[in-house]
The first five atom37 places (N, CA, C, CB, O) and aatype in JSON, in Angstrom:
{
  "aatype": [20, 20, 20, 20, 20, 20, 20, 20, 20, 20, 20, 20, 20, 20, 20, 20, 20, 20, 20, 20, 20, 20, 20, 20, 20, 20, 20, 20, 20, 20, 20, 20, 20, 20, 20, 20, 20, 20, 20, 20, 20, 20, 20, 20, 20, 20, 20, 20, 20, 20, 20, 20, 20, 20, 20, 20, 20, 20, 20, 20, 20, 20, 20, 20, 20, 20, 20, 20, 20, 20, 20, 20, 20, 20, 20, 20, 20, 20, 20, 20, 20, 20, 20, 20, 20, 20, 20, 20, 20],
  "atom_mask": [
    [1, 1, 1, 1, 1],
    [1, 1, 1, 1, 1],
    [1, 1, 1, 1, 1],
    [1, 1, 1, 1, 1],
    [1, 1, 1, 1, 1],
    [1, 1, 1, 1, 1],
    [1, 1, 1, 1, 1],
    [1, 1, 1, 1, 1],
    [1, 1, 1, 1, 1],
    [1, 1, 1, 1, 1],
    [1, 1, 1, 1, 1],
    [1, 1, 1, 1, 1],
    [1, 1, 1, 1, 1],
    [1, 1, 1, 1, 1],
    [1, 1, 1, 1, 1],
    [1, 1, 1, 1, 1],
    [1, 1, 1, 1, 1],
    [1, 1, 1, 1, 1],
    [1, 1, 1, 1, 1],
    [1, 1, 1, 1, 1],
    [1, 1, 1, 1, 1],
    [1, 1, 1, 1, 1],
    [1, 1, 1, 1, 1],
    [1, 1, 1, 1, 1],
    [1, 1, 1, 1, 1],
    [1, 1, 1, 1, 1],
    [1, 1, 1, 1, 1],
    [1, 1, 1, 1, 1],
    [1, 1, 1, 1, 1],
    [1, 1, 1, 1, 1],
    [1, 1, 1, 1, 1],
    [1, 1, 1, 1, 1],
    [1, 1, 1, 1, 1],
    [1, 1, 1, 1, 1],
    [1, 1, 1, 1, 1],
    [1, 1, 1, 1, 1],
    [1, 1, 1, 1, 1],
    [1, 1, 1, 1, 1],
    [1, 1, 1, 1, 1],
    [1, 1, 1, 1, 1],
    [1, 1, 1, 1, 1],
    [1, 1, 1, 1, 1],
    [1, 1, 1, 1, 1],
    [1, 1, 1, 1, 1],
    [1, 1, 1, 1, 1],
    [1, 1, 1, 1, 1],
    [1, 1, 1, 1, 1],
    [1, 1, 1, 1, 1],
    [1, 1, 1, 1, 1],
    [1, 1, 1, 1, 1],
    [1, 1, 1, 1, 1],
    [1, 1, 1, 1, 1],
    [1, 1, 1, 1, 1],
    [1, 1, 1, 1, 1],
    [1, 1, 1, 1, 1],
    [1, 1, 1, 1, 1],
    [1, 1, 1, 1, 1],
    [1, 1, 1, 1, 1],
    [1, 1, 1, 1, 1],
    [1, 1, 1, 1, 1],
    [1, 1, 1, 1, 1],
    [1, 1, 1, 1, 1],
    [1, 1, 1, 1, 1],
    [1, 1, 1, 1, 1],
    [1, 1, 1, 1, 1],
    [1, 1, 1, 1, 1],
    [1, 1, 1, 1, 1],
    [1, 1, 1, 1, 1],
    [1, 1, 1, 1, 1],
    [1, 1, 1, 1, 1],
    [1, 1, 1, 1, 1],
    [1, 1, 1, 1, 1],
    [1, 1, 1, 1, 1],
    [1, 1, 1, 1, 1],
    [1, 1, 1, 1, 1],
    [1, 1, 1, 1, 1],
    [1, 1, 1, 1, 1],
    [1, 1, 1, 1, 1],
    [1, 1, 1, 1, 1],
    [1, 1, 1, 1, 1],
    [1, 1, 1, 1, 1],
    [1, 1, 1, 1, 1],
    [1, 1, 1, 1, 1],
    [1, 1, 1, 1, 1],
    [1, 1, 1, 1, 1],
    [1, 1, 1, 1, 1],
    [1, 1, 1, 1, 1],
    [1, 1, 1, 1, 1],
    [1, 1, 1, 1, 1]
  ],
  "atom_positions": [
    [[0.85, -1.26, 0.03], [0.06, -0.15, -0.04], [0.95, 1.23, -0.08], [-0.91, -0.21, 1.15], [1.94, 1.32, 0.64]],
    [[0.6, 2.17, -0.85], [1.29, 3.43, -0.97], [0.64, 4.5, 0.04], [1.23, 3.93, -2.49], [-0.57, 4.65, 0.18]],
    [[1.58, 5.17, 0.67], [1.21, 6.25, 1.56], [1.76, 7.48, 1.1], [1.63, 6.02, 2.93], [2.79, 7.51, 0.42]],
    [[1.03, 8.65, 1.47], [1.43, 9.91, 1.0], [1.99, 10.62, 2.27], [0.23, 10.7, 0.3], [1.38, 10.63, 3.34]],
    [[3.17, 11.21, 2.05], [3.84, 11.97, 3.21], [4.0, 13.42, 2.79], [5.3, 11.34, 3.6], [4.49, 13.74, 1.71]],
    [[3.6, 14.26, 3.66], [3.73, 15.73, 3.41], [4.96, 16.22, 4.15], [2.44, 16.53, 3.87], [5.1, 15.95, 5.35]],
    [[5.82, 16.91, 3.5], [7.0, 17.58, 4.1], [7.07, 18.99, 3.62], [8.31, 16.85, 3.76], [6.66, 19.36, 2.52]],
    [[7.67, 19.81, 4.58], [7.96, 21.1, 4.24], [9.38, 21.3, 3.83], [7.63, 21.94, 5.31], [10.31, 20.92, 4.55]],
    [[9.57, 21.9, 2.66], [10.99, 22.06, 2.1], [10.99, 23.43, 1.48], [11.42, 20.91, 0.98], [10.01, 23.94, 0.94]],
    [[12.22, 23.98, 1.61], [12.47, 25.27, 0.92], [12.34, 25.09, -0.56], [13.88, 25.83, 1.26], [12.88, 24.13, -1.12]],
    [[11.6, 26.03, -1.23], [11.16, 25.95, -2.58], [12.46, 25.95, -3.45], [10.16, 27.14, -2.94], [12.44, 25.27, -4.47]],
    [[13.51, 26.61, -3.16], [14.72, 26.62, -4.03], [15.33, 25.2, -3.93], [15.8, 27.78, -3.58], [15.75, 24.66, -4.95]],
    [[15.37, 24.63, -2.79], [15.91, 23.28, -2.62], [15.05, 22.27, -3.38], [15.98, 22.91, -1.12], [15.58, 21.35, -3.99]],
    [[13.75, 22.45, -3.35], [12.91, 21.42, -4.07], [13.2, 21.58, -5.59], [11.3, 21.63, -3.76], [13.38, 20.57, -6.27]],
    [[13.25, 22.8, -6.11], [13.53, 22.96, -7.45], [14.89, 22.5, -7.94], [13.35, 24.29, -7.75], [15.03, 21.96, -9.03]],
    [[15.88, 22.71, -7.12], [17.17, 22.22, -7.42], [17.25, 20.7, -7.51], [18.09, 22.7, -6.43], [17.87, 20.1, -8.39]],
    [[16.49, 20.09, -6.4], [16.52, 18.66, -6.32], [15.72, 18.03, -7.58], [15.89, 18.2, -4.93], [16.11, 17.0, -8.13]],
    [[14.65, 18.7, -7.96], [13.85, 18.23, -8.97], [14.76, 18.31, -10.34], [12.49, 19.1, -9.02], [14.69, 17.43, -11.2]],
    [[15.53, 19.33, -10.43], [16.39, 19.41, -11.67], [17.47, 18.32, -11.69], [17.08, 20.82, -11.76], [17.77, 17.75, -12.74]],
    [[18.03, 18.05, -10.54], [19.1, 17.03, -10.44], [18.46, 15.6, -10.71], [19.81, 17.1, -8.96], [19.04, 14.74, -11.37]],
    [[17.31, 15.44, -10.19], [16.66, 14.1, -10.46], [16.18, 14.0, -11.95], [15.4, 13.87, -9.47], [16.31, 12.95, -12.58]],
    [[15.62, 15.13, -12.49], [15.34, 15.04, -13.89], [16.56, 14.83, -14.81], [14.64, 16.26, -14.28], [16.46, 14.12, -15.82]],
    [[17.72, 15.45, -14.48], [18.94, 15.16, -15.21], [19.25, 13.69, -15.3], [20.06, 15.87, -14.58], [19.76, 13.23, -16.32]],
    [[18.93, 12.91, -14.19], [19.14, 11.54, -14.2], [17.89, 10.64, -14.63], [19.6, 11.19, -12.86], [17.86, 9.42, -14.49]],
    [[16.89, 11.38, -15.15], [15.81, 10.65, -15.72], [14.84, 10.09, -14.64], [16.37, 9.55, -16.57], [14.13, 9.11, -14.84]],
    [[14.89, 10.77, -13.5], [14.06, 10.32, -12.3], [13.1, 11.46, -11.8], [15.05, 9.87, -11.09], [13.34, 12.65, -12.01]],
    [[12.05, 11.03, -11.16], [11.26, 12.06, -10.37], [11.85, 12.16, -9.0], [9.72, 11.67, -10.25], [12.59, 11.34, -8.46]],
    [[11.42, 13.31, -8.5], [11.86, 13.62, -7.15], [11.33, 12.6, -6.21], [11.43, 15.01, -6.72], [12.0, 12.18, -5.27]],
    [[10.09, 12.19, -6.46], [9.5, 11.04, -5.58], [10.3, 9.74, -5.67], [8.0, 10.71, -6.02], [10.44, 9.04, -4.67]],
    [[10.8, 9.43, -6.77], [11.62, 8.27, -7.11], [12.86, 8.3, -6.18], [12.03, 8.29, -8.65], [13.22, 7.33, -5.52]],
    [[13.53, 9.59, -6.19], [14.79, 9.73, -5.43], [14.51, 9.67, -3.95], [15.51, 11.04, -5.77], [15.28, 9.06, -3.22]],
    [[13.44, 10.26, -3.48], [13.06, 10.26, -2.07], [12.74, 8.72, -1.68], [11.75, 11.26, -1.83], [13.18, 8.28, -0.61]],
    [[12.03, 7.97, -2.48], [11.76, 6.63, -2.14], [12.93, 5.74, -2.13], [10.8, 6.12, -2.99], [13.0, 4.84, -1.31]],
    [[13.94, 5.97, -3.1], [15.02, 5.25, -3.04], [15.88, 5.45, -1.8], [15.69, 5.47, -4.17], [16.4, 4.51, -1.2]],
    [[16.02, 6.74, -1.44], [16.75, 7.12, -0.21], [16.09, 6.55, 1.04], [16.83, 8.65, -0.08], [16.79, 6.05, 1.91]],
    [[14.82, 6.6, 1.14], [14.22, 6.07, 2.33], [14.28, 4.56, 2.38], [12.82, 6.54, 2.43], [14.35, 3.97, 3.46]],
    [[14.24, 3.87, 1.14], [14.4, 2.47, 1.18], [15.79, 2.03, 1.72], [14.17, 1.92, -0.19], [15.91, 1.18, 2.61]],
    [[16.82, 2.66, 1.12], [18.1, 2.35, 1.49], [18.35, 2.62, 3.04], [19.03, 3.12, 0.61], [19.04, 1.86, 3.72]],
    [[17.8, 3.65, 3.52], [18.0, 4.04, 4.94], [17.24, 2.96, 5.8], [17.44, 5.58, 5.22], [17.75, 2.53, 6.83]],
    [[16.05, 2.56, 5.37], [15.3, 1.56, 6.12], [16.09, 0.2, 6.11], [13.84, 1.39, 5.5], [16.1, -0.52, 7.1]],
    [[16.74, -0.11, 4.97], [17.34, -1.42, 4.83], [18.74, -1.45, 5.56], [17.5, -1.78, 3.28], [19.1, -2.48, 6.14]],
    [[19.47, -0.38, 5.54], [20.91, -0.37, 6.06], [20.92, 0.41, 7.4], [21.95, 0.34, 4.97], [21.73, 0.14, 8.28]],
    [[20.03, 1.32, 7.51], [20.13, 2.15, 8.78], [21.16, 3.28, 8.6], [20.55, 1.25, 10.05], [21.49, 4.03, 9.52]],
    [[21.64, 3.35, 7.36], [22.7, 4.39, 7.02], [22.12, 5.48, 6.15], [23.93, 3.76, 6.28], [21.3, 5.24, 5.27]],
    [[22.59, 6.67, 6.45], [22.28, 7.8, 5.57], [23.54, 8.51, 5.16], [21.32, 8.77, 6.24], [24.25, 9.16, 5.92]],
    [[23.75, 8.31, 3.86], [24.97, 8.91, 3.23], [24.67, 10.27, 2.63], [25.53, 7.98, 2.11], [23.81, 10.4, 1.76]],
    [[25.38, 11.27, 3.11], [25.14, 12.66, 2.58], [26.56, 13.03, 2.05], [24.56, 13.76, 3.75], [27.57, 12.79, 2.71]],
    [[26.6, 13.62, 0.83], [27.79, 14.03, 0.25], [27.56, 15.3, -0.66], [28.38, 12.87, -0.51], [26.55, 15.47, -1.35]],
    [[28.62, 16.16, -0.58], [28.5, 17.42, -1.35], [29.38, 17.17, -2.54], [28.94, 18.74, -0.51], [29.38, 18.03, -3.42]],
    [[30.08, 16.19, -2.68], [31.03, 15.9, -3.8], [30.93, 14.6, -4.32], [32.38, 16.09, -3.43], [30.26, 13.73, -3.77]],
    [[31.63, 14.41, -5.46], [31.55, 13.04, -6.09], [32.3, 12.01, -5.19], [32.18, 13.05, -7.59], [33.22, 12.32, -4.43]],
    [[31.83, 10.74, -5.38], [32.42, 9.72, -4.56], [33.5, 9.11, -5.53], [31.3, 8.63, -4.0], [33.34, 9.13, -6.75]],
    [[34.57, 8.56, -4.94], [35.75, 8.02, -5.67], [35.16, 6.67, -6.38], [37.07, 7.71, -4.59], [34.35, 5.91, -5.85]],
    [[35.72, 6.52, -7.63], [35.32, 5.21, -8.3], [36.1, 4.09, -7.64], [35.6, 5.22, -9.89], [37.07, 4.31, -6.92]],
    [[35.68, 2.95, -7.91], [36.35, 1.74, -7.36], [37.75, 1.65, -7.89], [35.57, 0.45, -7.72], [38.6, 1.12, -7.17]],
    [[38.09, 2.11, -9.1], [39.5, 2.11, -9.55], [40.31, 3.08, -8.71], [39.6, 2.49, -11.06], [41.43, 2.77, -8.3]],
    [[39.75, 4.28, -8.45], [40.46, 5.22, -7.66], [40.72, 4.74, -6.27], [39.74, 6.47, -7.63], [41.8, 4.96, -5.73]],
    [[39.7, 4.05, -5.64], [39.81, 3.49, -4.27], [40.98, 2.59, -4.28], [38.52, 2.71, -3.81], [41.82, 2.65, -3.39]],
    [[41.07, 1.71, -5.34], [42.13, 0.69, -5.44], [43.47, 1.35, -5.52], [41.94, -0.21, -6.68], [44.41, 0.93, -4.84]],
    [[43.59, 2.37, -6.31], [44.81, 3.14, -6.51], [45.35, 3.7, -5.07], [44.5, 4.37, -7.55], [46.53, 3.66, -4.74]],
    [[44.38, 4.17, -4.36], [44.67, 4.82, -3.01], [45.18, 3.77, -2.11], [43.39, 5.5, -2.38], [46.19, 3.95, -1.43]],
    [[44.5, 2.69, -2.08], [44.97, 1.49, -1.23], [46.39, 1.07, -1.55], [44.05, 0.26, -1.45], [47.21, 0.85, -0.66]],
    [[46.66, 0.96, -2.85], [48.01, 0.66, -3.31], [49.04, 1.71, -2.91], [48.01, 0.5, -4.8], [50.16, 1.38, -2.53]],
    [[48.67, 2.87, -2.99], [49.65, 3.91, -2.74], [49.9, 4.06, -1.16], [49.14, 5.29, -3.4], [50.98, 4.46, -0.74]],
    [[48.9, 3.73, -0.36], [49.13, 3.77, 1.02], [50.08, 2.61, 1.47], [47.82, 3.72, 1.74], [50.93, 2.76, 2.35]],
    [[49.84, 1.42, 0.77], [50.77, 0.26, 1.15], [52.2, 0.62, 0.8], [50.37, -1.1, 0.39], [53.13, 0.28, 1.53]],
    [[52.39, 1.33, -0.34], [53.73, 1.62, -0.78], [54.24, 2.72, 0.22], [53.76, 2.09, -2.35], [55.4, 2.66, 0.59]],
    [[53.54, 3.58, 0.59], [53.93, 4.62, 1.6], [54.36, 3.94, 2.91], [52.74, 5.62, 1.88], [55.42, 4.24, 3.45]],
    [[53.53, 3.03, 3.41], [53.8, 2.28, 4.64], [55.16, 1.44, 4.52], [52.56, 1.32, 4.95], [55.86, 1.25, 5.51]],
    [[55.49, 0.98, 3.33], [56.66, 0.16, 3.2], [57.85, 1.14, 2.87], [56.46, -0.97, 2.05], [58.98, 0.68, 2.75]],
    [[57.62, 2.46, 2.72], [58.71, 3.41, 2.57], [59.08, 3.5, 0.99], [59.99, 2.93, 3.48], [60.12, 4.04, 0.64]],
    [[58.23, 2.98, 0.13], [58.46, 3.06, -1.26], [57.96, 4.32, -1.89], [57.87, 1.93, -1.89], [57.22, 4.28, -2.87]],
    [[58.33, 5.39, -1.36], [57.87, 6.71, -1.84], [59.11, 7.56, -2.21], [56.99, 7.45, -0.73], [60.23, 7.2, -1.83]],
    [[58.92, 8.71, -2.95], [59.94, 9.67, -3.29], [59.54, 11.0, -2.71], [60.15, 9.77, -4.82], [58.38, 11.24, -2.39]],
    [[60.49, 11.83, -2.58], [60.28, 13.19, -2.04], [60.26, 13.26, -0.62], [59.07, 13.76, -2.5], [60.6, 12.26, 0.02]],
    [[59.88, 14.35, -0.01], [59.36, 15.56, -0.76], [60.47, 16.26, -1.46], [58.65, 16.57, 0.19], [61.63, 16.16, -1.07]],
    [[60.1, 17.02, -2.57], [60.96, 17.71, -3.22], [60.85, 19.23, -2.99], [60.85, 17.34, -4.51], [59.74, 19.76, -2.91]],
    [[61.94, 19.9, -2.9], [61.82, 21.45, -2.55], [61.6, 22.23, -3.76], [63.13, 22.03, -1.85], [61.26, 23.41, -3.65]],
    [[61.76, 21.67, -4.95], [61.45, 22.49, -6.16], [61.25, 21.49, -7.33], [62.64, 23.55, -6.49], [61.46, 20.29, -7.21]],
    [[60.84, 22.09, -8.43], [60.53, 21.28, -9.7], [61.91, 20.66, -10.24], [59.82, 22.27, -10.89], [61.95, 19.53, -10.72]],
    [[62.89, 21.39, -10.13], [64.22, 20.84, -10.6], [64.6, 19.46, -10.01], [65.32, 21.84, -10.23], [64.97, 18.5, -10.69]],
    [[64.45, 19.46, -8.6], [64.75, 18.22, -7.81], [63.82, 17.04, -8.35], [64.49, 18.49, -6.19], [64.22, 15.89, -8.58]],
    [[62.59, 17.47, -8.51], [61.6, 16.4, -8.95], [62.06, 15.87, -10.42], [60.0, 17.04, -8.99], [62.14, 14.67, -10.66]],
    [[62.32, 16.74, -11.24], [62.67, 16.4, -12.66], [64.02, 15.54, -12.6], [62.84, 17.79, -13.59], [64.13, 14.58, -13.36]],
    [[64.97, 15.85, -11.79], [66.23, 15.13, -11.61], [65.88, 13.74, -11.25], [67.14, 15.78, -10.54], [66.33, 12.77, -11.85]],
    [[65.07, 13.66, -10.25], [64.68, 12.3, -9.64], [64.0, 11.45, -10.78], [63.61, 12.5, -8.34], [64.37, 10.29, -10.97]],
    [[63.08, 11.99, -11.51], [62.33, 11.31, -12.54], [63.17, 10.9, -13.71], [61.23, 12.17, -13.01], [62.87, 9.92, -14.4]],
    [[64.23, 11.66, -13.93], [65.14, 11.23, -15.1], [66.15, 10.15, -14.64], [65.97, 12.5, -15.69], [66.87, 9.61, -15.49]],
    [[66.22, 9.82, -13.43], [67.12, 8.72, -13.03], [66.55, 7.38, -13.28], [67.46, 8.82, -11.61], [67.2, 6.37, -12.99]]
  ]
}
């Protein structure tokens, strides 16, 4: 059974959210339903103002951290010349 929920939201926020949803080919109602379903299922609410890293980027970060922990890093360099000299070796 579908229920109707009434909420008060700033008009500018609603319009911006509708635009973002529309850009994805969704209605604002679909976005709200998906968010509430995820919250009900996981108990988590993810809020972000920026893009999330891709799995590929996350993998690169993990690899870089491992190399850093093993001391397999270069630098820091005081200037571009030092960096370029290091790279040409």
